[in-house]
N, C-alpha and C positions, 0 to 999 in steps of 0.2 A: 525507339529511344535507345540514343546511344549510350554505354556504360562505362563512357569516357568523360561524365559531367565531374567538374573539378570545382569546388569550391570558390566562390570569390569574396565572401565576407561572412564574419558572425558578429552577430548584434544584441544587445540586448535590451527590448522594447517595454517602456513603461506603461501602464495602465492607470489609468484615473480610477478613485474613489468615487462609487456614486452615493452610498450610505454607509452608516456604519451599522448593523444589525443588533449587535450586542455582544458580550463577551461573557465567558461560563470559566468555572474552575475545572481542568483536567485532573483525573483521578490520580494520576501520576507523576501530577506536579502541584500538590498543597497550595495553599497560599498565593499559586500565581492565577495570571487570566488568560484566558486562549479567545483573541478577537476571531469575529465573524464581520464581512462586510459584502457588499455588492460591490465587483467590480475593485480593483487594485491588484496592486502587488506588479509583478514582471512575467517577461516570458523570455526567453533564446530564440534567435531566429538567426539559421545559415541560409546564405544566399550560394546559388550557383551560376554559371557561365549559359546553362540550359533555361534559364527562366523560372526553374522550380526552387520554392524555398520550402524549407522546414522547419517545424516548430519543435519547441519542448519548454519546458519548465523553467522559470528565473534562474539565473546563475549570478554569484558575489562577480560585481565590476572587478574586483579586484584580480581577477583570470581570465579578465576580457584578453588582454595584451599574448601573454602566455599562448591562449588557444588559437587568436588568429598567427600567430608566429609561425605555430606548428601547421596548422591546417590548411588555411589559404593557400591555394594553386596545387592542391592533393584532391585525388578521386573523393567523391562523395562516397562511392562505394564499399571502400576498403575499410567497413567498419569495426573489423578485427584488429587490423594494426591501430586503428585510432585509436581505440579503447586502450589497447597496451601503451600505448607511445604516452597520452594523454594521463593515463594513471601514474606516468611516469613524471612527464613535464609540469603536471598541475596538481597541490595539493589538495588532499580528499578535504571535503567541507557535505555534513552530511544535511541533504535537502537545500544546498544554493550550488554545489559543486557542478559536475561536469557530467552528470546525469542529462541533461537539459540540450546538452551538445548530441550526445548519443542518440536521445529520443528524435532529433529534430534530423540526424542523417537516416536513420529509417522512415521517418516520413520522407523524406526525398525519395529514398529508394522503393516505397510504395508506390509513390505519387508516378514517379519514373514506369512502374509497371502498369499502373492504372488497377492495382490491387489495393484492398483492405491489409493492416497489417496481419492479421488472424489468420486472413486466406494465404496471403506471403508465406507464413511460418507453418502452412500447413493443415491449419483448423478447420473445423465443422460446423460448431457451433454458430447457430445465429443467435442466440442471445443466451445469458448467464444469472447464474442465482446472487445476486447481492445479499452480503449480510448487514443489516442495520448495526454499526459500531458503536455503541454507545461512548460518552467522553468523560460524563459528571458521576462521580462515586454518588450514588442515591438510595434512599430508604427503601423496602420492600415494596411498601404500597405506592410510591411513585414508578418503579420499574414495573410493577405488574399493571398497572393503569398505563404506561406505557407502550408496554408489550402487548396488551389487547389492543391499543389503538392500531400499532402496526400491523396485527396480523387481519385485524377489519378492514385495513387500506391492501391488502393482497401479499404482504411480504411475509417471507418462509422462513427467517432467522435472525435472531439479533446475538450481539455478544456483550456479556456486562461484565462491569468494572467490579472485581470482588478483593478490597482489602481492608476492610473494617478490621475496627480495632480487637473483634475475637471471630472465629470460625463459626460460632454459632449465629451470629448477624449477618456474615456471608450466606449462611446455608438457608436463613431466612427469607434474604431476596431470591434466593434461586426456587425457594420454595412457593413463593408467593409467584412467581413468572410462570412456574409451570404449572398452578393451579388456575392461574389467568387463559394460559392459551391452549392447554391441554395437550396430548400427546402427540398433537400433528404438526409441530414448530419447534424447529432447531434454536436449542440454547449453545451457546460457545462462552467461556469464563476466561477473564484475562488478571490474572496475579500482578503484571506491570513489575515484577520485581528485578528484572535484567534492563533496567533502563540506566544504570550506572555501568561503567565498565569497572569499577573498583566494588569495596565492600561497604560503601553509604551510599543511602539516598534518600530522600524525604517521604514522609510518610510508615506504615506499618512495614515492616521487615521480616519477612518469613525465614524459617528455616526447614531443614528437612522434616521434622517432627509435623509442622502443622500442615506444608504442603503434602504431604501421603495421609494425611488426616483429612485434610480437604478434599483431595483425589477421591478416597473412598465413600464421602457423603456425595460428592457430585455425579458417581458414576450409578449410586441408586436413584438420582435423580433425572438419569438418560442426558446427561449434558456432554455435547460433542468432542468438545476438547477443554484442556485447562493448560492455558498460555504463562509463558516463562513464569514458572512459580519458584524458581531459586535464582541465583545471583547468575550474570551471563556468562564468567569463565567456568561455573562449576558444573564441568561435564561430566565427573564421576558421579555426582549426585543427582546431575538429570538422567543420567543412565541409569541410576539403582530406581530413581522412582517411577522412570517407563519401563523397567524390569518388571517392577512389582504390584504396577496398578493395568488393570483391563483397558483404560477410557485412553484416547489419544490425550499424550504430551506434545504442546506446540511450541514454536520459538524461531529466533534467526531473526527478527528485525532490525535489530541491531548490531549483528554481527557483518563485519564491513570485507571479509578476505573471503576470496572461493576457498582457500584452506581449511578456512576454520568448517563450512560447511561439508569440507570431506574429514575432518574429524568426526565432526556431529554425525554423517552415516556410519562412519569404519566403528565408534565406540555406542551406535545405537542412542545418543542423546534425546531425540524426539524423535517421534514418530509421523510427526506432519511438521512441514516446514514452512517458514515464511519469510523466505529474503524481501528486501526493498529496496527497488530499483535506485529510488533516491539517496540510498546509503550506500551502494555496490557501483556506483558512477555509471548507471543505465542499464539498457534491456539486453543487452550484448553479454553481460556478466551476469545475467537475472536469466536467460536463456539456457546458460551453463548447470546452474541449479536447476533446472527441472529437467534437464539431461539426467544430473547426477541422482535427484531424487528415482526419477523412473529405474534407474538403473537398481536401488538398493531397494527398490518397492516401498516407496514412501509417498504419501500424498503430499501436496503445497500448495498454500492459499499465499497470494505476497500480501506485505503491510499493507497501509493504504495508500501511497503515491501521492501524499503530500496535498490533497485535496481536489486538482482538476485536471493537467495535461497530462500528468503521472499515472492519475488512476485510470485515465483513459486507455495510457499504455498497458497499464495491468488488465482490463479488461481484454483485450488485444491478447493477450498472452493467456490468461486463463483460457478462452475459446480456441485457443490451438493446443491445451495441453488435456492430456486425455483424465492425467490425476490430480486434477484442480476441481475439487468439488464446489466452493464458494467464491466468490471475490470481497476482498473489505471494502466499505464505505460506509467512511464516517458520516453517523448520522442521530445526533439527539436533539430532534425539535421539541421548541419551535428554532433558537438561537443558533445551534448545531444543525440546522437541516441541509443537506447535501447539497439543493439546489444554489446554496449562495456560495459556496466554492465554483460551482456550474458558471455561474453567472456571467465569468469573460467569454463565455462561447456564444455563438451565434444558434446552434442548432443541437444543443446538449441532450443527452438521451435522458428516458427515465425509465423511473422504475413502473411494472405496469400492475394492473389491478391483481395479476396472479404470481407478482412478487420477480416478476424478471426481469433484466435492463437489454434491451435488443444492442448487441452491435452496429456501431459505425457504419456505413455502407460505403462512404465517401475513402476516394483511394488515402494509402498512408494512416496515420491516426484517425481519419475521417470527419477532424472538427476545424473548425476555423474559429477564428478570434474574433469578438464584437469589434469592428473597425472604429465605431462611437468612443470605444474606450480606451483608444489607443492616444498615449499624449503625441503629438505632435514636435521632433528638435526645433 
């Protein structure tokens, strides 16, 4: 296959909603609702003169003209050039920005090479371990029951949202889950204190004292990491916390700049990095964070990727990294079941009875959009 494949068009393709599953209140946004549908949404499509089409997560329509003006007629393989240029020409917009274009270009390259992305990137894992990432801030009893159910289905790990009114209630939740699943199950905890780039956000607000006291308690319960326990840019406080406790302090999902992750590593802000491709404009930038983390001896586990195509792209990256122990998968059944987001695919991967998720074997991203869902022009 020629490496002179050129981009001929960029489109936003809308998908038909088959049904509404329901809505749940996310812990990080109290009094708001997070909907879950079968089908719906959109995806980004990049066409080439070789007849190869790449797909990525949906992009906001206001960006389509600027993307086409730059990208059409250029080589589909020059992803580094395109990532830099589009970052300049197109304003950043979390979860609706040019990440979809970047992923679609990588999809094209994988298809041209007839390799799934994880193999193109040098990965050898045929399956990865997803953890069930809870959405709701729930009671100790409900979460213990949920954890026991997940464990019986084969899941190996879950993440709890912990920012109740008191530390005692937070710790009761973890204790209940640990009692339910025993020692042979991984528990992560997310404080969601870095949602805002400023000094205010809804819900319970943690200071350093609460973060430290919580971390000390969580260590005794063998919690794998404490995620985003302080404000997004409180690098000094986070670094102090990271130095004072033995457990992993994790974060970075809302940080959009490569320079921010350089600072995190230099200042030892987190021991485990959690970059998000849908915030950082795609996989090209996320792969750089992987190299940075390895250089500084840190683990990394990408944020959830938006639920569908982005999750699969993250799956390929995790399979290509030796220092990525898990993959985040939003899964808070029944309404927040991961399969609801995967319903746009004809051949989605599933978590098996041993708690693993196999990698797609097709070239590129390795999955196809259900043609029956595509809304024709």
